[in-house]
C-alpha positions as CSV (number, residue, x, y, z in Angstrom):
1,I,55.8,120.9,151.4
2,Y,55.0,119.6,147.9
3,D,55.1,123.2,146.5
4,R,58.6,123.7,148.0
5,V,59.8,120.3,146.7
6,A,58.3,121.1,143.2
7,K,60.1,124.5,143.1
8,V,63.4,122.7,143.9
9,V,63.0,119.7,141.6
10,A,61.5,121.6,138.6
11,P,64.8,123.5,137.7
12,K,66.7,120.4,138.2
13,K,64.5,118.5,135.8
14,I,65.0,121.3,133.2
15,K,68.7,121.1,133.7
16,L,68.6,117.3,133.4
17,A,66.7,117.5,130.2
18,E,69.2,120.0,128.8
19,A,72.1,117.9,129.8
20,E,70.5,114.8,128.3
21,A,69.9,116.7,125.0
22,E,73.6,117.8,125.0
23,L,74.6,114.2,125.7
24,E,72.6,113.0,122.8
25,V,74.3,115.6,120.5
26,Q,77.8,114.7,121.8
27,M,77.0,111.0,121.4
28,E,76.1,111.6,117.7
29,K,79.4,113.4,117.2
30,L,81.2,110.6,118.9
31,S,79.5,108.1,116.6
32,C,80.4,110.0,113.6
33,K,84.1,110.3,114.7
34,R,84.1,106.5,115.5
35,D,82.8,105.9,112.0
36,E,85.6,108.1,110.6
37,L,88.2,106.4,112.7
38,K,87.0,102.9,111.5
39,E,87.2,104.0,107.9
40,I,90.8,105.4,108.4
41,S,91.8,102.2,110.3
42,D,90.5,100.1,107.4
43,K,92.4,102.1,104.9
44,L,95.6,101.9,107.1
45,Q,95.2,98.1,107.4
46,N,94.7,97.9,103.6
47,L,97.9,99.9,103.1
48,R,99.8,97.7,105.6
49,D,98.6,94.5,103.7
50,R,99.7,95.9,100.4
51,Y,103.0,96.9,101.9
52,D,103.6,93.4,103.3
53,K,102.8,91.9,99.9
54,K,105.2,94.3,98.1
55,V,107.9,93.5,100.7
56,Q,107.4,89.8,100.0
57,M,107.5,90.4,96.3
58,K,110.8,92.4,96.7
59,K,112.3,89.6,98.7
60,G,111.3,87.1,96.0
61,L,112.8,89.2,93.3
62,E,116.0,89.7,95.2
63,E,116.3,85.9,95.6
64,N,115.6,85.5,91.9
65,I,118.4,88.0,91.1
66,E,120.8,86.2,93.3
67,M,119.9,82.8,91.8
68,C,120.2,84.2,88.3
69,S,123.6,85.8,89.1
70,K,124.9,82.4,90.3
71,K,123.6,80.7,87.2
72,L,125.3,83.3,85.0
73,E,128.6,82.9,86.8
74,R,128.4,79.1,86.4
75,A,127.5,79.5,82.8
76,E,130.5,81.8,82.2
77,K,132.8,79.2,83.8
78,L,131.3,76.4,81.7
79,I,131.7,78.4,78.5
80,G,135.3,79.2,79.5
81,G,136.1,75.6,80.2
82,L,134.6,74.5,76.9
83,G,136.5,77.1,75.0
84,G,139.8,75.4,75.9
85,E,138.5,72.2,74.2
86,K,138.2,74.0,70.9
87,V,140.0,72.2,68.0
88,S,141.9,74.4,65.6
């Protein structure tokens, strides 16, 4: 009986060893791909952070432009008002 069992089990053990070797190779590939994915994800997050900072900077500059425009308009009104007080 042992001989018959050994003949059935031996090829299965060989196939198992081959499958485990293939699994190890595929797991190494998976690990490399995960590392690449992490690197790309980090770069993407860095770009998103930079984008958010630039958007905030743009918003601040737009507010500054609006404030300067209002100040310029008020200054022109003040100068116009003072021009009427000019003594000849």
